[in-house]
N, C-alpha and C positions, 0 to 999 in steps of 0.2 A: 914733099908737100910744097905747093906754090905759096908765094907770099900772101896773095889775096885770101887763100884758104886759111892761112894761119891767122890773119887779122879777123876773119869771120868767126873762127873758133874762139879767139880771145874775146870777141864781142859777145858771143853767146855765154862764155864763162862769166864775164862781167855782169851780164844781165841776170844770170842765175844767182850770183852772189848778192846783187842788189835786192832781188826778190826775197832772198832768205834773211837779209838784214834790215829790210824796210817793210813797213806795214803799208801795202799798196791797195788795200781793199776799200779805202775811203772813197766814197762816190762823189764825183763833182756835182751831180744833180742834187744830191742831198744838201750840199752847200747852198745851191740855189733855193731849194725849198725852205731851208732854215732861214735864209735871208728874207724870204717872203713872209715867213711867220713873224720875224722881228719887225719888218716894215708895217705889217698889219697891226702889231701890238703898239708900235710907235704912233700910228694914225689914231688908234683908239685912245691911247694915252693923251694925245694932243687934244682930241675931242672932249675928253673928260675934264682936262684942266682948263680948256678954253670956254666950255659951256657946261659947268657943273650942274646947273639946273636941268638942262635937257638930258644929261647923262643919268641923273637920279630918277628920271621918269621911267626908264626901262631897266634899271638895275635892281636886283632883288634886295629887300631888307633895307636897313639903315647903315650901309657900309660907308666908311670914311674913304676919302680919296687915297690915303696911304694903303688901306686894306684892299681897295680895288686894284691898285698898282701891284701889290704883292701877289694877289691871286692871278693877275694877268702875267706877271713874270714867271710864276710857277707853271702856268699852263704852257707858255712859250717854251720853257725849259723841258717840260715833259714831252711835248710834241717834237722838239728838236732832237732830244736824245733818242726817242723812239724811231724817228725818221732816219737818223744817222745809223743806228744799229741795224734796222731792217735792210736798208740799202747796202750797207757794208757786207752784211751776211749774204745778200743776193749776189753781189759782185764777187765775193770770195767763192761762193758755190759755183758761179759761172767759170771762174778761173781754176776750179778744182783745188782750192786752198782752204786751209782752216782759218777761221776768224779768231780763234783763241789759241795763240802760240806764244813762244818766248818773246817775239818782237812786239806783239800787241800788249802783252803783259808789261813789258818795259815802257811802252808808250803810255799805257794807262797810269803807271806809277809816276812817270815824269810829269804828266799834266795834272795829276790829282793833288799834289802838294800846293801849287799855286792856286788851283781852283778852290780847294777847301779853305785855304787861307783867305782868299778874296771873299768867299761866301760868308765866313765867320765875321770878317771885318765889316761886310755889308750889313749883317744883322746887328753888330755893335753900333754902327752909325745910325741904323734905323731906330734902335732902342733909345738912342740919345738925341734923336730929332735932327740929325744932320742929313736930311733927305736929299739936298742938292748935290751932295758929294758922292752919293751911292753909284750913280751912272758912271762917273769917271773912274771910281775904284774898280767896278766890275770890268770895265774895258781894259784897265791896266793889268789886272791880275789874269784876265783871259788872254791878253797878249803875251804875258810872261809864260803862261801855260803852253801856248802855241809855240813860242820860241824854244821852250825846254823840250817839247815833244817832237820838234821838227827833225831832229837827227834820226828819228825812227820812221819818218815818212817823207812825203814830197817836200822839195825845197821851197815850193810856193807857200807852205804853211809858215815858214820862218818869216817871210816878208809880210804875210797877213798879220802875224803876231806883232811885228814892228809897227805896222800901221795902226793896229788896235791900241798899242801902248801910246802912240803919238796922239791919237784921238782922245784917249783917256786923260792924258796930261792936259790937253786943251779943255776937256770937260771939267776937270778940277779947277783950272784957272778961270773958266767961264761957267760957273755952276748954273746960271740961269738958262744956259743953252744945253744942259746935260741931256735932255730928252732927244733933241735933234741929233746931237753927236752920237748918242747911243744908237739911234736908228741908222746913222751913217755907218757906224762900226759893225754892229751885228746884222744890219740889213744890207745896205748897198755893197759894202766890202765883201760880205759873204757871197752875194750873188755874182760879183765880178770874179772872185776867187773860184767859185764853183764852175763858172763857164770856162775859165782858163784850164782848170784841171780836167774838165770833161773833154775839151777840144784837144788837149795835149796828150792825154793818156787813155782816153776811152773811145773817142770817135774814130 
């Protein structure tokens, strides 16, 4: 066997091993869409806080600003999870892979602990009236979840997590700018990450 054929076979073996140990069904385009959802939510949130009188004219009932933000956050979360799951399933089906395997289970377990902790802490802060700290806390724990789960998927996820943590720390230090930093983290960074993953692994 020639040396170049040996290197080719070793490359194929390495690729198969990575596919079996990494969850590669994450869609880059889903990252872009999730980022767009977050940016839209940020713009709506800014409009609500900047012009509460105008916002109340088209919002149902006598909802408080906090209740509006909570509903908005839940809607963004639901649409993001649904988009990510549907596009991951589509990519896995295209690659003739199962979306639910030992790697995806390990990934889910790794990210669930920081996400659940961050979600519970956010509810505690909400109940105690520390509204300005919630955006920073969510960014920090989301970043920790990405860093924890990155060993089971693309390397880019780790760097996205580090950047999210950095923005979260900035948001905690500058609570009056939490909404903008939240939009940068969940919106702009997600769009950039999505394009990078799409160009590198899918195009």
